N, C-alpha and C positions, 0 to 999 in steps of 0.2 A: 628381557625384551624392552620393558618399560623404559630402561636406563637407554638402551639405543635410539629409540624414538626421540628422547631428549636431545640427542646429539645436536650440535651447530650445524647447519645445512654446509657451511664451507668445508666441512672435514669429509664431506661424500667424494669419492674418488673423481675426478672431472669436475668439480665445482670451481673450491678454491676461492678466495678472498673476494676477488673482484666479482665474479659471479654471484657469488655469496650475497654480496651488497644489492646487487641487481635484483637478485631474487626476493629479497626482503622488503625493497623499495615498490617494487613493481606488483608482486603477486601476494606480499605479506607471509613469506615462507620464509620463517626463522629456523626450524630443526626440522629431521628428518619426518617426524610425524606430521608435521604441516603438508612436506610434500607428499608422501602417502595419501592424505585428504585432498589433494589437487586433481579433481576429477575430470575425466575429459568432456567437452562439450558435445561432441559427436564423434563419429566413427565411420572411416571409408573402409567399402568391402574389398579387402584384397586376397579373395580367395581365388581370383580368375586372373588367367595370365592370355593376353591377347598375342595373336599371331598377326604380322605386319598386314598382311592380306586380308584381315578381319576387320581393321581399323575404319572409323566413319568419321566424318565433320559434323560430330555433336558437342566437342568442346567438353567432352566427359574427361576425367581422369583416368587412366588406365595403365598397366603393366605390362611390360612385353621384357621377354628373355632375349638375348642377341648378344652380337660382337661388334667392337667398332673396327672396321678395316680400312679407315681412312680419317687425316684430321687435315685441315687449311682453315686459313684465315681470310675472310672476305671483306674487302674495303666497302664500307657504306657511305662514303663521301663526308665531308667536314671533319676530316682527320678521326673518324671512328671506323671501328673494324668489329666484325664479329666472329667468333670461333665455329666451325662447323664440322660436326663429325658426321662420318657416314656410317649407319648404325644397320646391321642386316640379319635376319634369320631365315631359315629355309625357303620362306614364303615369299621374300621381297627385301626392300630397304628403306628406309627412312632416313630423316637427318635430325642430330640432336644440336641446339643451337646455346650458344652463350652469348651474352652482349657486355657482360663485366667478368672481372678475374681471371682473362684469357691466360697467365703465365702459371698462376698454382694449378688452374684446372689441366690445362695441356701437360703439366709435368706429372700431375697425379694420375691421369689416364693410362690404360693399358690397352694396346691394340691385341686383336686376337684372343683377348679372352672373355669368358660367358660373364655376361652382368644383367642385373635386373634393373632396368631402369622404370621410371615412375613418374607421371606428369600428367599435363593437359595437352590434347593431341589438336593442333590444326592443319587445314591443308593448304597449300598454294599450289595451283596447277594440279599435275598429277600425284604432287609428292606429299605427304605428311611430315611434318616437323613438331619436336617437342623441344619447347624453351626450358631452359635450368632446371634438366630433370634431377629427382632424387636419383643417386646411383648406389649400387651396393652390388659387390662382387657375388656372382653366384653362390659360391661356396659358403661366404659370410652369412648370406641371406638364411640359406638352408641351417645354418647353424644358431642362429640366433633366438632369443625369447620371443619373436616377433610373432604378432597373432595373426589371424585371418582378418580381424576387424581392426582396423589401424586406427589407433586413439588420436582426436584432435583436442590438442590442450588450449585452456584459455591463454591467451598471450597479450602483449601490449607492442606498440610501435617501438617503443625503446628496447625492449628486449630484442625484437626483430632486428632492428638494426645493428645491436650489438652482437649478434651472431647465435643470439641464444633461440634456434628456431625449433620448431614442432620435433624435428628428429633429435634435435640435441637434448631436451626435456624428457623425449622418450627413452634416450641412452641414459640419462641421469636414473629415470624410473628404474630401468633394467638393473643398474649398479645398485640401487637401494634395495631391491628385491635379493641381489647377490649377497649383499653384506649382512643383511637381516635374515637371509636363509628362508623368507617368506614365511616366517613363524610369528604370528602376530596373535595375542590374547583374545580370547573369546570374551565378547561381553554381555551378552544376555544368557538368561538361565536357559536349562537344557529343555524344560517342558515348554517352553516357548518356541524355540525352535523345531520343536516337534510338533508342536500343535498348530503352527503357523508353516510347517515343511520349509524353513528358512535354511539356506545354506551356511556353512560355518563362515565365521569371520575371514580366516585365511581365504578360504576359497573365492568369497566376495571380493577382497582386496584384489587379489589376483585376477580374477575375470572383470574386473573394472577397468584393469590397466591393460590387460594381455587376452582379451575374451578368446577362448578357444572356439566358441561358436555363438549364433545369435540368441540361442537359447539359454548359455549359461551367462551370457551378458545380462539378459532380461532378469535372470534369477539373481546375478550379484546386485543390479541395481535396485530390484524390490528390497533385498533385504537392508541394504545400505540407507535406503530413504526411510523404511520402516523404523530402524534405528535411530536415526535423527529425530524423527518427529517424535519418538517414544520418549526419548531423554527430554526433549523440551517440553512434551506434556507432564512427565514426571516432576520436573523442575516448578511447571506452573501450578498443579494442582497440590503438590505438596506445600507451596508457598501459602496458597489459599487455606489448607488445613492448619498449616501452623499458626497462620494468622487469626484463624477463628478460635485455636487453642490458646494461644499465647498473647496477641493484643487483645487486651480487655476494651469493651465499649461501654459506653454508658447504657444501663438498662432503661429503654423506656416502657415503664411497667404500666403506666395508666393511660387510659383513652379519656381524656378529660372533658372538660368543659367547651374548651376553643373548639375542638375536632368536632364533637357532636353539635355544639350549636350550628358550626357551618354545614355541617353532613346533612342534619335535617330541616334547616331552615332557609340556608342561603345558598345552596348550588343552584347556579343557573341554569343547569339542565342536569336530566337523568345522568348517572355516569355509563360508559359503555363497559360490557361485561369483561372486554380487555383491561380497561383503567381500574375495574375492581380486582382483577387477579392480580394485576402488578402491585396494588395496594395492599393485599394481603401478605405478598412475597414480602415486601417491604417491613410490613409491620411485625412479621415473624423476625426478621434480622432485628429489628430494632428492639424487639422484647427479649433476644438472647442476650447473654454476657460478652458477646462477641463484638467487635467493632465491625459494623456494615462495610461492604464495598461492593456497590452494585451498578451495574451499567444499565441505564433505563433508554432503549431505543424506540424510536415511534416516528412517522413520517410527519412532515409539517402539518400542523394544524390537528394531529391527533390526540390533543390535551394533555400533554407532559408538563405543563405549569401547571393546571390544576393539582394534579398528582404531587409535585413539588411544594404546593402551599399546604396541603393536609398534612405531609411529614412534617413541615415547618410547625402545623398546628400542634402535631403530637410532642414536639421538642419542646415547645412552650407550656404545654399542659404537663409534662415533666421538669420543668423549671429551667429549661436550657435556651439559649440563643441559637440563631440559624445565620447563616448566609449565603447567597447565591452569586457566584462570579460568572459573569460572561465574558466574551472576547473583545466586544467592540462596545464603545459608548452608546451607539443606537440602540444596540440589542440590550445592554443593560437598562437604558430609559424604558426601553418598551415592557422588558419583565416588571419594572418598578410600576409603571402605570397599570398593566395589566392586574400585577398583584395587590394595588392600593384600591383597584375598582371591587377585584373579588372579595377584599376584606373590608369592605368600607362599613361595615354592619358590626364587625367584630371590635371590641377593645382590644387593639394589638397595633405596636409601632413600628412602622416600616421606612427604612431612610435608603437614599442612593448616594453612593460616594463614586465618583470618578475622576479622572485629570482635571476637569473642569470645575470642581465643585469648589466653591469660594474658601478661602483660609477661614473666615469666622464660622462659615457653616461646618467645616471639617472638624473645628474644636469644639462644637456642638455635639457632633456625632462621636467623636473619640470619647467625650466625657459620658455621652448616654450609655455607648458600650460598654466601657469600665465599670459602671454602677450599676449595669445589668437594666435600665429602664428601656434599651433599646432591644426589641424581640428580633428583629428581622433586618440585615444590612445587605444591600444590593450592588453590585458595582462591577470594574473592571479589575485590570491588574493592582489598581491602587488599593484594594482590599489587601494585598499582600507586603505592604509597606510596614516596616518595624512599628510605625507610632500606631497602627491599629490594633489595639489589643481588647480582647474580649473578656467579659466577666466570667463566664461559662460556655465555650461554643460548643453546642450539642451534636450540629449536622451542618456540612458543608455539601450544597449542590453545585454542580461545575456544569455549565453548559458547553456544549461543543468542546470538549477536552482534548481533542487532537490539534486544537490550536494553541495549546499551553505547554509550555516545556514542563521536563520532569522536575526541574529545581524549584520551577514557578509552584507546581503543586506541593511540592515537601514542604514549602514554606509555610503554606495552611496548616499543615499537620501540626506545627511547632508552636500553634496559637495558645495550646491546652497541652496541659499535663497528659491527660488521658485522651489520644487522638480523637477527633470528631467521627460521628457516622457518615459516609463518602455517598453521595448518589450523583453517578456521572450521567448527564443526559446528552443525547446527540440525535439531531435530524437526520444525520447521515447515514442512511441504512448500511450497516455493515456485513458484509456475506458472511455465512456462518463459518466458512473455513478459515476467514480473517480474525472474526471473533474468538474462535476457539484457539488461536494461536496468538493472537495479539491481547486479547482480553482474557486469556484462560484462568488467570488466577481471579478475576471478577465473578460475582455471579452476576447472569444475564435476564433483564426481564425486558418483554418487548409488548409495544402496544400496536395490534395488527387489526386495529379496526377504528374508521371514523366516527365522529360523534354523528348520530340519528340527523336525519334532515339535511345531511350534505349529498350534494349531487356529484357523481365523479366528473371531472374535467375531461371536456372534449378536445383532444388535441389534433392538429392538422398541419401539414407539410406544404408551404405554398413556396413557389418561385416568385423572385422580381418580378417577372411578367404578369403576374396575376394581381400587381399591386391595387390597380382600380377596383377590382371586386372586392379586395381585402378593405380598402379605404371605405367603399360603400357599406360593407357589413358594420365598421367602427361607427358610422355615422348612424347605422339603425339602432346598435345597442346605446348609443350616446342619447338619441332620441327616446328610448326607453328609461331613460335617467339613471345609465348605467357610467361607471368610469373604466379608463383604459391604462394599462402601461405599455409604453413602448421603450425596449431596452436594448442599448447598443453594447457590443463586446469591450471589454477594456483589456488591453495588451500591454502589460507594465514596460516592454521594453521601448514602445513608442507612445508616449503620452500624447504627444503632438497628433499622432494619426488618429488616436482616439477621440481626442478633442475636435478633429474635424471634421470626422465620420460623425460626431454627436451632434455637432453644429449646424454641419449640411443636413442632418436629419431633420433637426428641430426648424431649420428654415422651410423646408421642403414641407414640413407637417403645418408650420405656421400658415403657408400658402393654401393648403389642402382644407383646413380648418381653420378659417380665419374669425378674427374678433368682428363682430361682439357676441357671434353667435356661439362661439367654441370659445374656452379658455384654458392656456396651457401650463404647467409645471415644468420645471426643467431641474434637475439635481446631478451633479457630477463632483469628482475627486478635487477639482481646484478651487471649489467653493468654499467657504467658511463654515466651521460646524453651524453657527447661527442662521447663516443664510439658508443651510440645507434643510436645518431644523423647521424654519418658516415656509419654507416651499414645502416640505412633505406635511406641514401642518394644513396648509392650503388644501392640499390635494385630500388629505382625510377628513378633513371637514365638509367636502363637497364644493369648495369653490372653484375647484379647475377640472376639467372634464378629461384632461389626458396628463399622466405624468411621464415625460421623457426623460429617462436617466442611462447612467451607465451601470453596472452591476452592483454598485451601493446598496440598492434595495435588495439583494440576494437574501439577506436575512435582516428581519427586524421593522417590517412595515406590515402593518395589519390593519387593511381596510375594505370590510365585508361588502361593501358596494361596487369594489372594482370586480369587474365581471371578465375581461379579456386581459391576456397577456401575450403582447406582441413580441418574437425575440427576432431582432435584425441580425443577419449573418449569423444563423444559427449553427452554421457549419464551423464557427470559431471557438465554441464553447465545449467543455466536456459534458459529460452525460449527469454526472452527479450536479454540476452547476445548473444544466437546463432544467433538472428535476427540481432543485430548490426555487428557481425562478419561478415554476410554475406554480409552485405550493404558495405563492404570493395572494393567488385568486383562488376563487373557489371556497371563499371563507363565510359567504353569506348562503342562505337558501336558494338563490338564483342560481341557473344554468351557468357555468363559467366556460370561458374557451382559452386555449393556448394556441397561438398562431407561429409557426416557426418559418421565418423568412430565409431562402438560401438562393446562391445563384445557382446556375446548371451545373457549373463544376464542383462534382464531388467524389471523392475517392470512397472505397469500398468500406472503411470505418465509419466514415462519416454516414454514410447511407446506413449503416447497422445501427448507429447511435439514433438518427431521425426515426428509423423504423420502430426501434424501440420505444421510443418516446409516443409514437403515434398507437401504438399497440398496447400498452400497458400503465397504469399510473402507479402499479406495486411498486413501492422504493425497493424492496428486498431482490426482487428481479431485475431491476434497473441495476441495482448494485452487482448482480452476477455478472451481468453483461460486461459493466464496468471494467471488473475485474479481469475478464478475458480479454478485453481489448486493451488494457492499460497494465496490468500486472500489479501485484501487491506494492510494491514500493512506491510508485506514484499515487496510488490511491491514499497512504496514509500522510502523504508529504514527507518533507525533507526530515523533519525530527524524527520521524519512526522509520525512515529509511534503514539505518542499522538493523531494524529487527527482523529484517529478511533477507540477510546475507546467509540464506541455506547453504550448505554446501553441495548438497545434491538434489533435495527434494525441492518440489516447487508445488506452492500452495495452490493454484489454480489446476494444474494437470493430476496433481495425486491427492485430492479431495479426499478419495476413498480411503487410500492408506492413513492419511492425518485422522480419518474419523477412527480406523482400527486400532492406530497407536493410541488414540484418547481412551477408547473403551477398555483396551488392554491396561493402560497405566492405571485408570480408574479400580479396576479390580483388583490390580496388586495391591496398590495403596489401601484398598478397604480389607484388603486379608491381612497384609503385614505393613501398617504405617510407616514403622522405622526401618523397613528393609534389612531386619537382623536375621531371618531365617536362614540357615544355612544354605539353602539353593539361591538365595539374593545376595549373598557376601560379595561376590564378584561385581554384581550390578552395584551395590552400595556404593563398592569403591569407585568405581567408575565415575557414578554420579556425583561424590565428593569431588573428584577430581574437576569434573567439569562445573561444578558450582564454584569452584576457587576461581575460575577464569573469570575475569573482569568483563564476562561479554553483555551484551545489551539487555539479555533475559533479564537480568537482576535488576533492570531499572525500570522495567515496564510496570504502567500503574502505580 
């Protein structure tokens, strides 16, 4: 059977080289096996046959049995004509209409022979008509493999233009089932099928393409979704287990002077229970002989940086160097300033390396790294350059990992013979379903509480017409000694427009908050890095009351005295971006506010986004809503988009199936890690075949 499924698609009767080439390019269908896994997007219910006197003008797709009794060509002016057939059954008559292909259609139509016609119905005067109907002789219709639920397959404009319609794909599928005799190998162990009451693979594939009933279709979908997610989870969990067994890490055996001194004498505040729990999980990893690969999730301001520092101090206690890589210079600089401040009482050397580090300073850094006198290096992509060589890198911390490509990350690994332990940090809360699929081979830690004394940020939504009241509120806050952010959206396509918005806004704010009583900073993408730095510095030192900016400040500005975040045109931002921006305030002990300004014209998705922001500060809840609104591909950005090219499962809708698949995969691998028990041999073979495919799963993390 397997041999048949490897047959190139052009050998299928009715395909041939030209169509085969199109299917390859447009739908990535190379072999019989790829076609069998082209699952329908939706189904049309063709269980019902209408009589002509039952038709209504609701633009629905219907099927009718009847005969053509008359054909005529009608002139439409401008040298255009249409072909019209009078179609009748025992209850009345209607018209079938064609605007193109008259000659060929006219020759192929038979008069006074029963047909089944299918299409959308429209009413003109008292007469119903159906344009370009699908037509089939009643005898053929009865004899075909046709199911009651008609599948509609994914397609492209090019396929449609070249005549590969849904009907043609359906015919190919029928032919495929004839040639393979619908005999497909089972992929799951018998006990799994019995426990979960899954239908066999044969029945599932047949009923996904030619469902005999809605019930059988549901069973087929469940079986195939479970299988897809189950094999993905097997791959991810196996990878995690293999890494723990095979990839040795440096064991950090002792908790020494640096860690203890900092913990006992220099902690700026008591750690939260969540931070303590996460540190314990990390210390267990670092103390084992395996390489750590852990994802640390925590909302903006939850205290991930201090956890990272304490891990670096453990590395230092065990004679190793650490590095921290951030996606932007602003963020790297902020980490550098933050860590230097935290570690100022400790005898530890920390340096910053970015694209703008001067050559002379670079030389000093390179030497200190190689001779081991530099303990911690913080930087951007500059850390990945070949010149950057560590004496013994023991821990790599990566901030906001989704902004780094896979090759970039793997370069860090190669800086050492034994790969360093890896701690990936993100302030973008990832919904559990995505985390299980994208980072299923990483261990996950979550900091889910904010440091004590932090008050939840109050968020409100205001329309542009309330602006006077909002401005009055800002003046009251400034009078209390607080500072304000006002952020404008940044839309890559039109920097001119963004700049204009920002500048118009800046001018009107300057009029409403005039010198000398108020002073304003401005930051945008057209400024040189040094100018940006200077403006941010003025604001963070309290020399200006208001910072007007584009989303440049989404990551990397920490001003505890800033208590209000005004987001202009909030409808133009995504949920996670709004949440990140809001996290720039609320860093001090004072009550902070986030004001979402919009116009009155809002669509439903936008209303949902704004309502969610007003209702909750919980990043994970926000991420779940975001996932529902945008779908998984968008959330992870383009680098990760290939990750989610699932054939039938949907990570948003099928969360429960995903959880079930993960639980069963964990159970199976606990019982039989190498899948060598007799009942798992088929499964093992399928698993090996899937792992050979260079699909994206092999590159994650």
